[in-house]
DSSP file (Angstrom, degrees, kcal/mol; ACC not computed):
  #  RESIDUE AA STRUCTURE BP1 BP2  ACC     N-H-->O    O-->H-N    N-H-->O    O-->H-N    TCO  KAPPA ALPHA  PHI   PSI    X-CA   Y-CA   Z-CA
    1    1 A M              0   0    0      0, 0.0    49,-0.1     0, 0.0     4,-0.0   0.000 360.0 360.0 360.0 107.0  -12.1    1.9    5.5
    2    2 A S        +     0   0    0      1,-0.1     3,-0.0     2,-0.0    44,-0.0   0.554 360.0  15.2 -98.8  -5.7  -15.3    0.0    6.2
    3    3 A N  S >> S-     0   0    0      1,-0.1     4,-1.3    44,-0.1     3,-0.9  -0.991  78.7-104.6-156.9 160.7  -15.6   -1.9    2.8
    4    4 A P  H 3> S+     0   0    0      0, 0.0     4,-2.6     0, 0.0     5,-0.2   0.809 114.2  62.3 -58.1 -30.1  -13.5   -2.7   -0.3
    5    5 A A  H 3> S+     0   0    0      1,-0.2     4,-2.3     2,-0.2     5,-0.1   0.855 100.8  52.6 -68.5 -34.2  -15.3   -0.2   -2.4
    6    6 A E  H <> S+     0   0    0     -3,-0.9     4,-2.1     2,-0.2    -1,-0.2   0.871 110.8  47.5 -66.4 -37.3  -14.0    2.6   -0.2
    7    7 A F  H  X S+     0   0    0     -4,-1.3     4,-1.9     2,-0.2    -2,-0.2   0.918 112.4  48.7 -71.9 -41.6  -10.4    1.3   -0.5
    8    8 A V  H  X S+     0   0    0     -4,-2.6     4,-2.2     2,-0.2    -2,-0.2   0.900 111.2  49.4 -60.1 -42.2  -10.7    1.0   -4.2
    9    9 A K  H  X S+     0   0    0     -4,-2.3     4,-2.5     2,-0.2    -2,-0.2   0.873 109.3  52.6 -60.4 -40.8  -12.1    4.5   -4.5
   10   10 A A  H  <>S+     0   0    0     -4,-2.1     5,-2.9     2,-0.2     4,-0.5   0.919 111.6  48.5 -62.5 -44.4   -9.2    5.9   -2.3
   11   11 A C  H ><5S+     0   0    0     -4,-1.9     3,-0.9     3,-0.2    -2,-0.2   0.905 111.2  47.2 -61.5 -41.8   -6.8    4.2   -4.7
   12   12 A V  H 3<5S+     0   0    0     -4,-2.2    -1,-0.2     1,-0.2    -2,-0.2   0.909 110.8  53.2 -67.2 -40.0   -8.5    5.6   -7.8
   13   13 A D  T 3<5S-     0   0    0     -4,-2.5    -1,-0.2    -5,-0.2    -2,-0.2   0.540 117.0-115.4 -73.3  -5.3   -8.5    9.1   -6.1
   14   14 A G  T < 5S+     0   0    0     -3,-0.9    -3,-0.2    -4,-0.5    -2,-0.1   0.815  79.3 125.6  74.6  31.9   -4.7    8.8   -5.5
   15   15 A K      < +     0   0    0     -5,-2.9    57,-3.0    -6,-0.1     2,-0.5   0.358  44.2  87.4-102.6   4.9   -5.0    8.8   -1.7
   16   16 A V  E     -A   71   0A   0     -6,-0.5    13,-2.9    55,-0.2     2,-0.3  -0.904  57.2-176.6-108.0 131.3   -3.2    5.6   -0.9
   17   17 A W  E     -AB  70  28A   0     53,-3.3    53,-1.9    -2,-0.5     2,-0.3  -0.910  16.7-161.6-129.0 157.7    0.5    5.7   -0.4
   18   18 A L  E     - B   0  27A   0      9,-2.9     9,-3.8    -2,-0.3     2,-0.5  -0.899  24.3-124.4-127.4 156.4    3.4    3.3    0.3
   19   19 A F  E     - B   0  26A   0     49,-0.4     2,-0.6    -2,-0.3     7,-0.2  -0.917  12.7-153.0-112.4 124.6    6.8    4.3    1.6
   20   20 A C  E  >> - B   0  25A   0      5,-2.4     5,-1.4    -2,-0.5     4,-1.2  -0.858   2.5-165.6 -90.6 118.0   10.1    3.5   -0.2
   21   21 A S  T  45S+     0   0    0     -2,-0.6    -1,-0.1     3,-0.2     5,-0.1   0.678  86.8  55.9 -78.5 -17.9   13.0    3.2    2.2
   22   22 A E  T  45S+     0   0    0      1,-0.1    -1,-0.2     3,-0.1    -2,-0.0   0.922 117.7  32.6 -78.9 -47.7   15.5    3.4   -0.6
   23   23 A C  T  45S-     0   0    0      2,-0.2    -2,-0.2     0, 0.0    -1,-0.1   0.660 102.0-134.9 -75.5 -16.7   14.3    6.7   -2.0
   24   24 A Q  T  <5 +     0   0    0     -4,-1.2     2,-0.3     1,-0.2    -3,-0.2   0.908  69.0  95.3  57.4  49.3   13.2    7.9    1.5
   25   25 A E  E   <S-B   20   0A   0     -5,-1.4    -5,-2.4    -7,-0.0    -1,-0.2  -0.993  78.6 -92.7-159.4 160.9    9.9    9.1    0.2
   26   26 A S  E     -B   19   0A   0     -2,-0.3     2,-0.4    -7,-0.2    -7,-0.2  -0.456  32.7-156.7 -75.1 145.8    6.2    8.2   -0.3
   27   27 A K  E     -B   18   0A   0     -9,-3.8    -9,-2.9    -2,-0.2     5,-0.1  -0.982  23.1-112.6-125.4 135.9    5.1    6.6   -3.5
   28   28 A N  E >   -B   17   0A   0     -2,-0.4     3,-1.8   -11,-0.2   -11,-0.2  -0.393  26.5-123.5 -64.5 139.8    1.5    6.7   -4.8
   29   29 A F  G >  S+     0   0    0    -13,-2.9     3,-0.8     1,-0.3    -1,-0.1   0.839 112.0  53.3 -51.5 -37.6   -0.1    3.2   -4.7
   30   30 A N  G 3  S+     0   0    0    -14,-0.3    -1,-0.3     1,-0.2    -2,-0.1   0.572 101.0  59.9 -82.4  -8.2   -0.8    3.6   -8.4
   31   31 A D  G <  S+     0   0    0     -3,-1.8    28,-0.5     2,-0.1     2,-0.3   0.161  93.1  73.7-105.8  17.1    2.7    4.4   -9.4
   32   32 A V  S <  S-     0   0    0     -3,-0.8     2,-0.7    -4,-0.1    26,-0.2  -0.873  82.9-110.5-127.3 160.9    4.5    1.3   -8.2
   33   33 A E  E     -C   57   0B   0     24,-2.1    24,-3.2    -2,-0.3     2,-0.4  -0.829  35.4-141.5 -93.9 110.1    4.7   -2.3   -9.5
   34   34 A H  E     +C   56   0B   0     -2,-0.7    22,-0.2    22,-0.2     3,-0.1  -0.621  28.8 167.8 -81.8 130.9    2.7   -4.5   -7.0
   35   35 A I  E     -     0   0B   0     20,-3.0     2,-0.3     1,-0.4    21,-0.2   0.834  57.4 -31.4-105.3 -53.4    4.3   -7.9   -6.3
   36   36 A D  E     -C   55   0B   0     19,-1.7    19,-2.8     2,-0.0    -1,-0.4  -0.910  46.8-123.9-155.9-178.5    2.5   -9.3   -3.3
   37   37 A S  E     -C   54   0B   0     -2,-0.3     2,-0.5    17,-0.2    17,-0.2  -0.998  14.6-153.6-140.0 135.4    0.7   -8.7    0.0
   38   38 A E  E     -C   53   0B   0     15,-3.3    15,-2.9    -2,-0.4     2,-0.1  -0.952  22.9-124.5-108.6 126.5    1.5  -10.1    3.4
   39   39 A G        -     0   0    0     -2,-0.5    13,-0.1    13,-0.2    10,-0.1  -0.358  27.2-107.6 -65.1 145.3   -1.3  -10.4    5.9
   40   40 A H    >   -     0   0    0      8,-0.3     3,-1.5     1,-0.1    -1,-0.1  -0.645  28.5-146.2 -69.0 115.2   -0.9   -8.7    9.2
   41   41 A P  T 3  S+     0   0    0      0, 0.0    -1,-0.1     0, 0.0    -2,-0.1   0.752  92.7  38.4 -63.8 -25.9   -0.4  -11.7   11.6
   42   42 A S  T 3  S+     0   0    0     -3,-0.0     2,-0.6     2,-0.0    -2,-0.1   0.333  93.2  96.8-110.6  11.9   -2.2  -10.1   14.6
   43   43 A Y    <   +     0   0    0     -3,-1.5    -3,-0.0     1,-0.1     8,-0.0  -0.875  35.4 165.7-103.3 127.6   -5.1   -8.4   12.9
   44   44 A W        +     0   0    0     -2,-0.6    -1,-0.1     3,-0.0    -2,-0.0   0.094  37.2 120.3-123.7  20.1   -8.3  -10.4   12.8
   45   45 A G  S    S-     0   0    0      2,-0.1    -2,-0.0     1,-0.1     0, 0.0   0.078  78.4 -98.3 -75.3-171.0  -10.8   -7.6   11.7
   46   46 A T  S    S+     0   0    0      1,-0.2     3,-0.1     2,-0.1    -1,-0.1   0.387 109.2  66.3 -91.0   0.4  -12.9   -7.4    8.7
   47   47 A E    >>  +     0   0    0      1,-0.1     3,-1.2     2,-0.1     4,-0.8  -0.451  49.5 152.7-121.5  56.1  -10.5   -5.2    6.6
   48   48 A P  H 3>  +     0   0    0      0, 0.0     4,-0.6     0, 0.0     3,-0.4   0.796  69.3  64.8 -63.6 -26.8   -7.5   -7.3    6.0
   49   49 A W  H 34 S+     0   0    0      1,-0.2     3,-0.3     2,-0.2    -2,-0.1   0.849 103.0  48.4 -61.4 -34.2   -6.7   -5.4    2.8
   50   50 A W  H <4 S+     0   0    0     -3,-1.2    19,-0.4     1,-0.2    -1,-0.2   0.692 113.2  45.5 -79.4 -21.9   -6.0   -2.2    4.8
   51   51 A H  H  < S+     0   0    0     -4,-0.8    -1,-0.2    -3,-0.4    -2,-0.2   0.359  91.0 108.0-104.8   6.2   -3.8   -3.8    7.4
   52   52 A D     <  -     0   0    0     -4,-0.6    17,-0.6    -3,-0.3     2,-0.5  -0.301  70.0-121.5 -72.3 160.2   -1.6   -5.8    5.0
   53   53 A T  E     -CD  38  68B   0    -15,-2.9   -15,-3.3    15,-0.2     2,-0.4  -0.942  27.3-142.9-101.4 130.2    2.0   -5.1    4.1
   54   54 A R  E     -CD  37  67B   0     13,-3.0    13,-1.8    -2,-0.5     2,-0.7  -0.711   4.5-152.3 -91.8 134.3    2.4   -4.5    0.4
   55   55 A I  E     +CD  36  66B   0    -19,-2.8   -20,-3.0    -2,-0.4   -19,-1.7  -0.926  33.2 159.9-104.3 123.6    5.5   -5.8   -1.4
   56   56 A F  E     -CD  34  65B   0      9,-2.0     9,-3.3    -2,-0.7     2,-0.6  -0.937  42.0-118.0-141.7 160.0    6.2   -3.6   -4.4
   57   57 A K  E     -CD  33  64B   0    -24,-3.2   -24,-2.1    -2,-0.3     2,-0.3  -0.925  28.6-134.3-102.2 120.1    8.8   -2.5   -6.8
   58   58 A C     >  -     0   0    0      5,-2.4     4,-1.3    -2,-0.6     5,-0.2  -0.558   7.5-152.5 -69.3 125.0    9.7    1.1   -6.8
   59   59 A R  T  4 S+     0   0    0    -28,-0.5    -1,-0.1    -2,-0.3   -27,-0.1   0.672  91.2  53.1 -72.1 -18.6    9.8    2.4  -10.4
   60   60 A D  T  4 S+     0   0    0      3,-0.1    -1,-0.1     1,-0.1   -28,-0.0   0.923 125.2  18.5 -85.8 -51.7   12.3    5.1   -9.5
   61   61 A C  T  4 S-     0   0    0      2,-0.2    -2,-0.2     0, 0.0     3,-0.1   0.454  93.7-132.0-103.6   1.7   15.0    3.1   -7.8
   62   62 A E     <  +     0   0    0     -4,-1.3     2,-0.3     1,-0.2    -3,-0.1   0.720  61.5 130.5  61.8  24.6   14.1   -0.4   -9.1
   63   63 A T        -     0   0    0     -5,-0.2    -5,-2.4     0, 0.0     2,-0.4  -0.810  61.2-116.8-109.1 157.6   14.3   -2.0   -5.7
   64   64 A V  E     -D   57   0B   0     -2,-0.3     2,-0.2    -7,-0.2    -7,-0.2  -0.767  40.2-178.3 -91.3 131.5   11.7   -4.3   -4.1
   65   65 A Q  E     -D   56   0B   0     -9,-3.3    -9,-2.0    -2,-0.4     2,-0.4  -0.776  24.5-140.8-127.0 164.1   10.2   -2.8   -0.9
   66   66 A R  E     +D   55   0B   0     -2,-0.2     2,-0.3   -11,-0.2   -11,-0.2  -0.996  33.1 155.8-127.5 136.5    7.8   -3.7    1.8
   67   67 A S  E     -D   54   0B   0    -13,-1.8   -13,-3.0    -2,-0.4     2,-0.1  -0.985  37.6-120.8-155.3 144.1    5.5   -1.0    3.2
   68   68 A T  E     -D   53   0B   0     -2,-0.3   -49,-0.4   -15,-0.2     2,-0.2  -0.400  45.1 -97.7 -71.8 167.1    2.1   -0.6    5.0
   69   69 A L        -     0   0    0    -17,-0.6     2,-0.4   -19,-0.4   -51,-0.2  -0.581  35.1-161.9 -87.9 150.8   -0.5    1.3    3.4
   70   70 A H  E     -A   17   0A   0    -53,-1.9   -53,-3.3    -2,-0.2     2,-0.5  -0.995   8.7-144.9-134.4 136.4   -1.0    5.0    4.3
   71   71 A L  E     -A   16   0A   0     -2,-0.4     2,-0.6   -55,-0.2   -55,-0.2  -0.903   9.6-138.6-108.2 125.8   -4.2    7.0    3.6
   72   72 A Q              0   0    0    -57,-3.0    -2,-0.0    -2,-0.5   -57,-0.0  -0.732 360.0 360.0 -81.1 119.6   -4.1   10.7    2.7
   73   73 A E              0   0    0     -2,-0.6    -1,-0.1     0, 0.0   -58,-0.0   0.452 360.0 360.0 -81.9 360.0   -7.0   12.2    4.6
């Protein structure tokens, strides 16, 4: 991901996933409730949104989870 527009397009296209450790399955970025984002402490590149950890609420199990983003190629 070289720019924010590519990230947004991947989200719109349903290609960004998070992992719910309670359900033990991947959840589409668009199908969870986003709560916050934590910056990766050792990443200093130009794409911080891609290397962050997302804090989200899974709509299936109702738990709050933390996950890195995964791109479906």
